[in-house]
C-alpha positions, 0 to 999 in steps of 0.5 A: 499500500505504501507503494501506491501512495508513494507513486500517487503524485507521479501518476497524477502528473502523468494523467494531467500531461496526457489530458493537456497534450490532447493527443487522444480527444476522445479519451474519457477520464473518470476520477474515482475517489474510493473503493466504493466508487471503483466497485459501482463503476465495475458493476455499472457501465464496465461490467458487460465489457469485463465478462 
């Protein structure tokens, strides 16, 4: 778990960089703030793509 917190600022900067570059204009970015939101997202719109 410590590793995830260690790299969080690096990954955040990367994501912001990709968004700013706008090389992928059709790319959708979803910010999930917790396991509950992740679970809901996976059970909802992504569920059919994961099966």
